[in-house]
C-alpha positions in Angstrom: 0.0 0.0 0.0 1.4 3.4 -1.0 0.7 5.8 1.9 1.2 9.0 -0.1 -2.0 11.0 0.0 -1.6 11.9 -3.6 -1.2 8.3 -4.8 -4.3 7.2 -6.7 -4.9 5.0 -9.7 -4.8 7.8 -12.3 -6.3 5.7 -15.0 -9.1 4.7 -12.6 -9.5 8.4 -11.7 -10.0 9.3 -15.3 -12.4 6.4 -15.8 -14.4 7.4 -12.7 -14.7 11.0 -13.9 -15.9 9.9 -17.3 -18.3 7.4 -15.6 -19.8 10.3 -13.5 -20.4 12.3 -16.7 -21.9 9.4 -18.7 -24.1 8.2 -15.9 -25.3 11.8 -15.2 -26.2 12.3 -18.8 -28.3 9.1 -18.8 -29.7 9.4 -15.2 -30.9 13.0 -15.6 -32.0 12.6 -19.3 -35.5 13.5 -20.3 -36.2 9.8 -20.9 -35.1 8.7 -17.4 -35.4 10.8 -14.3 -35.2 14.4 -15.4 -39.0 15.0 -15.7 -39.7 13.6 -12.2 -36.7 15.5 -10.7 -37.7 18.7 -12.5 -41.3 18.5 -11.3 -40.3 17.5 -7.7 -37.9 20.5 -7.5 -40.5 22.9 -8.9 -38.3 23.9 -11.8 -40.3 25.1 -14.8 -39.3 24.9 -18.5 -39.0 28.7 -18.4 -36.6 28.4 -15.5 -34.5 25.9 -17.6 -34.4 28.3 -20.5 -33.1 31.1 -18.3 -30.5 28.8 -16.6 -26.8 28.5 -17.5 -26.3 24.7 -18.1 -22.7 25.1 -18.9 -22.0 26.7 -15.5 -23.9 23.9 -13.7 -22.1 21.2 -15.7 -18.7 22.7 -15.0 -19.3 23.0 -11.2 -20.8 19.4 -11.3 -17.7 18.1 -13.1 -15.4 19.8 -10.7 -17.3 18.5 -7.7 -17.5 14.9 -9.1 -13.8 15.0 -10.0 -12.9 15.9 -6.5 -15.2 13.2 -5.0 -13.7 10.5 -7.3 -10.2 11.7 -6.4 -10.9 11.6 -2.7 -12.4 8.1 -3.1 -9.1 7.1 -4.8 -7.2 8.4 -1.7 -9.6 6.5 0.6 -9.2 3.3 -1.3 -5.4 3.7 -1.3 -5.1 4.5 2.4 -7.3 1.6 3.3 -5.4 -0.8 1.0 -8.4 -1.7 -1.1 -7.3 -3.3 -4.4 -10.1 -5.5 -5.4 -13.3 -4.8 -7.4 -15.5 -6.0 -4.6 -13.6 -4.0 -2.0 -13.8 -0.9 -4.2 -17.5 -1.4 -4.6 -18.1 -2.0 -0.9 -16.0 1.0 0.4 -17.3 3.5 -2.2 -20.9 2.4 -1.7 -20.6 2.7 2.1 -18.9 6.1 1.8 -21.6 7.3 -0.6 -24.5 6.2 1.6 -22.9 7.2 4.9 -21.5 10.5 4.0 -22.8 11.9 0.7 -26.4 10.7 0.7 -26.8 11.3 4.4 -25.5 14.9 4.0 -27.9 15.5 1.1 -30.8 14.1 3.2 -29.8 16.3 6.2 -29.6 19.5 4.0 -32.7 18.6 2.1 -34.8 18.0 5.2 -34.3 21.7 6.1 -35.1 22.8 2.6 -38.2 20.6 2.6 -36.9 18.6 -0.4 -39.4 16.0 -1.7 -38.5 12.3 -1.1 -38.4 11.6 -4.8 -35.5 14.0 -5.2 -33.6 12.1 -2.4 -34.2 8.9 -4.3 -33.1 10.3 -7.7 -30.1 12.2 -6.5 -29.1 9.6 -3.9 -29.4 6.8 -6.5 -27.1 8.8 -8.9 -24.5 9.4 -6.2 -24.5 5.8 -5.1 -24.1 4.4 -8.6 -21.6 7.1 -9.5 -19.4 6.4 -6.5 -19.8 2.6 -6.7 -18.7 2.7 -10.4 -15.8 5.0 -9.5 -14.8 2.8 -6.6 -14.7 -0.2 -9.0 -12.6 1.7 -11.6 -10.2 3.1 -9.0 -9.6 -0.3 -7.4 -8.6 -2.3 -10.5 
């Protein structure tokens, strides 16, 4: 195990970032969960026309890249080097930290349960896939 905090599987990191983008494009597409998510969030088509999707996507890419990188560090520091281990640790971190934090914040914003399920499902699959890619 390499204990350097910067030591990650760089190919796995790139794969995890790409995975987060591809999964997000599918997950939040109009044919999958976007219509339910949009309705639950109370966002109108007019709101969408006035939004800056490039800005949102850039911030999302930066945040996901950082999450995948930190997951790589966690896997390295814990010595995980198997697909099953990467899946287990990344799923646990996703549920225990990311999804729990979103639920906590959303509870105070009165976020609808369907948003938790859609966003939490994305985060869980995104981090699970990244964990697998980082661990091989």
